[in-house]
N, C-alpha and C positions, 0 to 999 in steps of 0.2 A: 504494500500500500504506500505508494510513493509520497502521498500528501500528508502522511502522518509524521509528526515531529516529536523528538525526544525533549523533554523539559524536566530537569531534576529526576531523570530516570523514568518519568511517567510518559505514557503514550497519549498525546493530546492532538486533537484534530478539530479544525473549524469546519462545521457542516454547511454544505451548500446543496442546491438542487442537484448539481452534477455528481457529487460523491455520496449523496443520501443512501442510495441502494448499496453501495460498496461498504459503507461503515455500518449503517443501522440494520440492514437486512443480512449482509454477508458476514461482516466481521463479528457480529454478535452471535454467530454460530460457534465461534471459537473462544471469544472472550466476552465478559460482561461489559456492556456499554452504558456508561453513566452520562446522560444528556443534560447539559446545563443550558437552560434558556435564559438569556440575559440581554441587556441593552446598556449602552454607554451612559445613559442618563440615570440608570437605576443604581443608587448608592448601596442598597442592601446586596445587590449582585456582586459588588466589589468586595464586600465583607465575606461573602460566601466562597468566592473563587479560590482564595488561598487554602481554605480548608479542603476543598475538593482536589486541588492540585497535590496537596500533601498526602492525602489518602491514595490518590492515583499513583503517586511515586512509590508508596509502600507496596502496592499491588500491581507493579508494572507488568508482571508476567500474566496477570489474569484480568486486567481492567483497562478499558479505553475511556478517556474523558473526552466526550464530544461536545463542543461548544456551538450553540446556535445564537447568532446575533439577530435578535428579533426585529431590529430596524432594517437590516439589509437582507434578511432571509425570511420575509413575511410569509412566503408560500410554504416554507418548511414548518414554521411555527403554526400556521393555519392548519396543516395536516394533523397536528397533535391537539388542536383546539385550545391553545394556551390562552388563558384569561388574565393571569397576573404574573409578575416577575418579582424575584427569581422563581423559576419552577425547575425542578429536577426530576428526571424520569430514569428508571432503571430498565434497560432492554436486554432481554435474554432470548436467544434463538429467534430474533426478528420480532419479538412481541414485548410490549410494555408489561412489566410484572410488578412494579412498585414505583414509589416516588413521593414527592412532597412539594408544597408551595411555601414560599417565604424562607427566611433564614432559620435553620435549625442548629442546635448545639452539635458540636463535633461528635460527642458521645452517642447522640441519638442517630446521627447519620451512619456511624460505624455499626451500631446495633442493627440498623436496617440492612446494611450491606453484608453483614455477617451471615445472613440467611442464604446468600448466593455465592460468597467467596470462600475459598479454602482458608483454614486457620494458618497464619504464618508459622505458628509453632510446628505444624505438621510438616512443612517444607524443611525447616531446620532439623527436625527429628529424623526425617527420611535421609537427609544429606549426611547426618552424623552416622546413621546406621550403615549407609553405603561406604563411608570412609573407613569405618571400623572393619567392615568385611574385607576391604582391600588392604588392611593393615596400616592405614594412615591414621594413626592415633592422635597426631597433632591436629589434623583437620577435623577429626571426629570430636575432639575435645572442644575446639572452637565453636562448632555448630551446636553441640549439646549445651554448652554454656549459654549460648544465645537463647535457647529454650528456657533455661532456668531464670534468665533475666526477665523474660516475659511471664513465666509461670513458675515461681519458686517451689511449688509443691508437685511439679510434674515428676512422678516417680520413675518413669522410663528414662527421662533425661538424667536424673540423678544417678541411676545405675550405669548409664553410658559414661558419664563424667568420671565416676569411680573407676570404671574399667580402663578408661584412657589414662587416668592418673597412675594406675598400677603399671600399665604398659610403658609409660614415659618415665617411670622411676620416681614419681611424686607420691611415695608411700604414706608420708605424714598426712598429706591432704586427702588421700584415699581413705585412710583410717578415720579421719575426722568426719568426713562426709558419710561414711558408712555407719558411724555411731549415731548419726541424726535420723537414720531410717527407723520409722515407727514400727512397732511390733506387727501391726495390721498389714504393713507393706513388705514384711520380711518373707519373701517367697524363695523359690529355688535360686534365683539370681543372687540373693543376699548370701546364701551359703556358699555359692560358687565363688563369689568375689572375696568373701572372707577367707576361703581356702587359698585363693591366688595371692592374697596379701601375706598369709603365713608362709607360703612357699617362697615368695620373693624375699621375705625377711631371712628365711633359712639360707637361701642361696647367697645372700649378702654377708652372712656370717662366715667368712672365709678364714683359713688358718693364717694367711698373710695379715689380714686385718687384726685378728686376735693378737698376733705377735707384735705388730706395730703399736697396738693399744697398750700392751704390757710395757713396751719400751718407752712410750711417752709417759706412762705413769711413773716409771723408774727414773726418767730423765726429763722432768717437766720444762726445763729451760732449753732443751734441744729443739730449736725451731725447725731444723731440717726434717727431723723425725715427724713433726706435726704436719709439715707440707706433704711428706711421703704418705702419711696416713690419710690426709685429706684427698689425695689423688686416688688412693685405693677405695675410700668411701664413695667418692663420686662414681667410680667405675662400677660399684655395687649398687648404684641408684640411691645412695643415701646423701642426696644433694644438700639437705639442710645441715646435717652434721658436718659435711665437708666444708661448706661455706662458713659455718660458725667457727670451725677450727682455723681456717685461713684468716678470718677476721681477727682472731686472737693473735695470730702471728704478725699481721700488719700493724695492729695496735702496739705490739711490742717493738717492732722494727719495720717501718714503712717500706724501706728499700731492700728488704731481705730477699736475696736470690731472685727466683722467678715467681715468688708468692703472689705478687700483685697481678702479673700477667695470667697466671693459672686461675686466679679467682675471677678475673674479668672474663676469661674464656668460659668458665663454668656458668657464670651469670648469663652470658650471651647464649649459651646452649639451652637454657631453660625455655619452655614454651611461652609465647606471648600471652599475657593475662595471668601467668602464674604469680601468685602473691610473693613468693620468694624472690622472683626476678626484680620486682620494684623495690622490695624491702632491702635487699642486699646491695642493689645499685645505689640506693640512697646512702647506705652505711659506708660504702667505699668512697663515694664522692665527698662525704662529710670528713673523711680522713684526709683526702687529697686536697680539699679546698677549704 
């Protein structure tokens, strides 16, 4: 559809007699079409349009915002029997299915459209599931977190986030979130993830780590031992312990060996959005500056 234009990720088109059939009848077979009947002299129309554009941007894959200037397109407006402005109509499969006249609150408009549009949470949840199936746990974590931001009680998203935390080595965050799962929601996934955490912790308890921990305890002033232990901990997906240990080294001697570079590399390796990443980045910068 050559005459459609993108605006803030939304698909927006000005309706004319020429493209009426293409958009209203044909495009509405694939996407929901939201028709905004307006005029330049109509002040309430100007208040309503930004709300419609915002919603259209959020549902760009599923919604077309079609604008009808009732001054220049009187024939189109007449076909719909428009009597007052602004008027909004919802068209699906070539037929008007809903609408309203006048300016409505954004929440009320969203409530009306929710009957015809997919829930954004479903899209993010599906994307998270696909990423996890492909073994891309960083992408899976990002999408599952988006769901939790919109719906903090979404149990499916919680389990996905926990799984991704485990697979990316963020065991502390995984355990904390798993502890929040209420008894009523503790299904087979709960037991599976609890088992995965236990296995991950056992795998991280290596002889090398135990030996280095003993050496550090015996020689608490040996900074190189602490750096070596931090590297081993990081490799065992114990990022928080590793970063805490390196921070103690830098507090003691800021320019010690490769400690600062190793710590910055560890921080950068953390997934975006990981609380540890922002926390330890701030702590390192506070030491440097």
